[in-house]
Steps between C-alpha positions, in 0.01 A plus 500: 500500500655547845194664650470685829339442837305788655405520869215724621315460828438128560526428125788373287463517121735270305519610136693194376301236690172682419383459859359728770560410865330641807687431824682225311183329379404488129206721400253387235526750215419473128774572241344825378444633852863407578619695195287797602654500848853452367476795261364727775772390742773555241363853456434567870449864588406593142147540373459238228241607239226245435597472134863422589397236751265335250774496236743338745263226618335432162766583239389481136144424613199731500301473824231711665573700815276255684785245494724742689221592742448132576874444555523799736197378695661158545835655590346714775331193646833317510707783649248653736621819673853571626355721777140570600346693212828511303523268195810369327374638169346845467245574229572827325154593364483521121877439474623165630652330803798549729669243727570695820648247746870500586685233300827319571671335205673183619842400364609155373619372841182596678305364206665159528442499876137595451455221250655253743297607801164578336232285653403324180407135504751275316393399151314175454671224299459578133269277300541441129326779311201295382455336839509842668232630267279200561554519874427873506184440299387225739571713805327801348194291415494350848531842661227642277273210591573549869430874483184439300380246755576743782314782332210264421482392865503861624230597253270213596558542875250787508141381465403821323765463231408417145557138409719573197870576504551879492826513298605796714810700408651839571537749214682794661770522765508861618599644837233773493140516386410317180125444484171565314550225239292490182505198270462533124194318356716201404692512833832513313584846633462661840511874564550644846618806687836499678736738678803284413664780302436780749377404849199707593377553143324239289531434127311259274693192387411200284660159457425156364346260749724226362807689625754748374582865564241767566438807284451837667211683331494828694768740619496840661430665834134396539348189658333252263261227614200275431605338169244300300511345151259580219273213398719417198827537695634773272503775764562547869295767675618649829449794735761773531557796730703669227415823323223481411386232743263238368480170315754423230558214257822349366599202287632194689804537273561851634482831322307823529246551779155621394265690731159331505303671780611809690464465880407132462606228742462123534423406138305181429437362151175322414544135392365582152765772469255777414498709819733642762367557851692721739473726802524876456757626753330838547133404526542134617238406236491171309548583134481302175653579164540315168831317469541648151475851648224748565351702784437318833165484678407455864389139549352534851364853556463588866766253615860558608772238485734453793854639475736245354706286741315613812383246759152537643489308828126545556429317173782248516626595155758680298385681195580302190557514126167519322374150419307422180255215458609237241237623252616865535150609606562583868768665713567434867646796691571600859339826602206678656210727427658843483497664841372183675803315644273252676418352156863404427489153342563305181244599235413366154383723217405421139748633248215643287355694795263448789501519879787323681398207718674422832665160537457473877875456550496699826265249664681192367839636609371567851345152529823329387736728696682613189781736595544633148450393141483616139324351198728450199338287228150387396530170313250307286261292707463790747822429685665785684876509563600723788764539765392495862631488852269278702771327702855627461664521257321647200428248223346481154152344498226415254132457570181436300222753542146572385525807277133569559543583868880465536470236771795264521399144414802334661771559753800683350767260371863599568714485186838600646712333765462761772871522579505878441257782424369430148298764316409670171429191287470517121338211311541405133522184286482265797779680687496728802771753584510666838723708725646335809578750773716484813564767759767533766561778748812681611621826645575756229639853493423795274771770506320832539509857624225411745433855624420613145347177357759458224640157412874496438559141390342167407348243735760294684440173685655486848419140589623196307406135465162329468388564859209739559610834646250759622393758761791741470547773762788748528643746746430861388862545392473192275803331658328192648241275334286238670296254295334156503653211309352154447815295444378202701155372594436804721548870425790658688612860556832632367697822544715655229757778524423706190850649498708181517238255373561276804193297596418291806210298636314680779201276585444135411254245637211289371251789498408702191617859548345802331535878490828578681559869578839637600529791745634834379826451690540146366520335843172301505255319273133429566326231296192281501442127468202338335498155342177525299232758439268523801763417764583760770759764413759461777764777500859473625800729547864402454821702528707519182811427710353159582335337798160348574172624357255678727127450444313831482152352469311185404283663235563867419665487156589527227720807558495733200686809623738563791531843663844666466558473876413128495229536767195421284401306197186525288322183390233420240226292659209316341321393818188689597226632271747635240878531446659765721837621632630450853783661696713258704741584782820306422599472866167392653320352199192710581288553186261790432260551208658799334336557160153364428232611257131459567434338160822440304816291538818686599838329479872514410621786725841664451656757733699785348878498556469769770219307672257794488262381228327178403385396151256212444249352257121496509328262262152546355310269266630672187773734623807510721598815688838599641455707814731664751465638850718642774644236735420569867658211683248289688210727412274360226425723203131576425369481143454877483877545521577271206612671178459336160824513303371334184211281395504243222218319327533124496855443627513136615876488443581787737779420745561671829614860487853607599681830564801667341795548742417871546128430547398731214384223263267205536565204269254224413447233234174488305365347182522756221388391152532136602858537629632520854635852528704679766332833571598798716302781665665824611408636842513854633635625833185383681530164319196576286512406130624751245477438125358175352678166559748405229655189350849406620539161330283245317583138580436380145756220514511168681613649835213657694427596862330242720509138603506188285157345541503486880193560712689787666507672165601858577846612603678808625701736281753734659655829387840583650765741370606390153269201454162334528511144634230236535370162394447448128344212310743365242265363237581259221282363223559282193294340224410130492317290240298181534242294316144587587369178661207342324 
């Protein structure tokens, strides 16, 4: 076969040599992934149905769709993106895939030249076949021993590590969110939820822990989550937001879904297999029902369970899957006495009835400075497995406790390596599966009709590479973007022309820079410097045309909103008795307390595009309010002139508010049903609210507003004509498996 050579971007695909080059260097690629890429390239511009692609790569062999999903996941990792947010291969939902990059087919002369000039190391002298096999075996054994020794050294270097070898290995390799693992009772299968097929929507998958392709168990428009095996391993239960929403069951081999409990969430199966515990979505009650079927009953009357996947900072805990005792007699849950939020804690209740007893977690978490945690498994010998963040990052721990009073009898023992954020452990047959999570941040864009709160396209990433990019600010016409980028040891400030895409460095030095704001005319940028939390917020101004920075003040930042004329900026301040907002003169640096409440914290101010109105947040113990008032220059605004736009109960994830370009909408991000959601509120001619707020977009995928685990955890979003731009967290999670140390 003569074969062809295809050139696309930095890649060269040689059909005859069965090799893929990137910038002249060989790329590691498996034969089946190579064949997948080759078939797509040969059919570039055409949508290739999944069935046709499977038949081409695995002719005369029956395979599950999971094989193709795995190949496509590996292929996307190898190719990356040809432009920010634009892949080489497009997924055509429910149909197949299409290779969309421009391809050049290289002729024989160019092919020979490419072969001669490719930067491939010359072949080693050939050994006789048997000698080569022996040598390869020796080298492989030596390398395995070296890697094992290295892993053993790393494991033992932490004094809190278990003394036995963990046998740690990765089970999934997805670019999005694959998490919530559940091991079968014999630990031969693992079920999990993943958005690998459709980013932003999770399905339930299952695969063998020994390796091999995964089987997709659910399909359709709804989100599916929280898988768990039955005690005999014959069923997988999970929660679904389908119609009707509730708990369903399915065979690990696939097949028909069966509704088990309408409006149920977070199923948990008793170790003896007789009962299913779950949370009722509507009443937030803990309910129990027979596994063989039958009506449910309320297991803890007068108690409400916390909403799933919500973090409660005052308790240092996430809510968690319900945890059964090994003898199936007790259930541990995270909740409160109904109507008494001050009682929020972990509680234990007998499965056959009785009054729940508090565990005292709130006190222990406060004493040990636990940032957050969630219980996951109750093992024989009264050992609790949980994931906690005591010192970054989050790790899996186990600890012995006294089930009589729930006091911990030992310091928590870390089971994972602590190289990433590990969570959601599942324990069975001496194994532990868990999700390992990483988060990066970049500047993203959402195409939208921003004056009418209608999205017109998918999320698109504007920044590339592994550097952290944040703090985006734009001119009102959307033509110039300023943002922070940590490409070296310090964070620097960059400018980008949104028309041409040209980008240049504006400010660089050894200081950490935060919160740059660009003037409406695009001629100047103000920004603040602060190395660590607690340092003064010095603010500087620099011209976008270049030149030296001018210090505005030693401690008057961080700037959160710049007036359209560039004369003032508003800052959120935490000094004084409570957080407040100040007005700073850009020219003189003079600072005035501008918005201050007698009892509550006010923060995150944003001026309207015409500079006549100001929107801001006021935080209470259990609610967050968005307020607005008329901007009067240097004159402070008394509380009586503040107007509440909307008020939300328990909105810890609320970001700062921002205006539509015409000033007739206020946007904000809040937690709705456990998901970060972009909301909008219409305003009348006097900028007072009309109609209820409404949902614009739910960030149900792995890209969400905010910062990636930094102490400065909130970031600005901006609405300009045709798009919303701001910092998004690009989350990634995969499943790992290890031996449970003795």
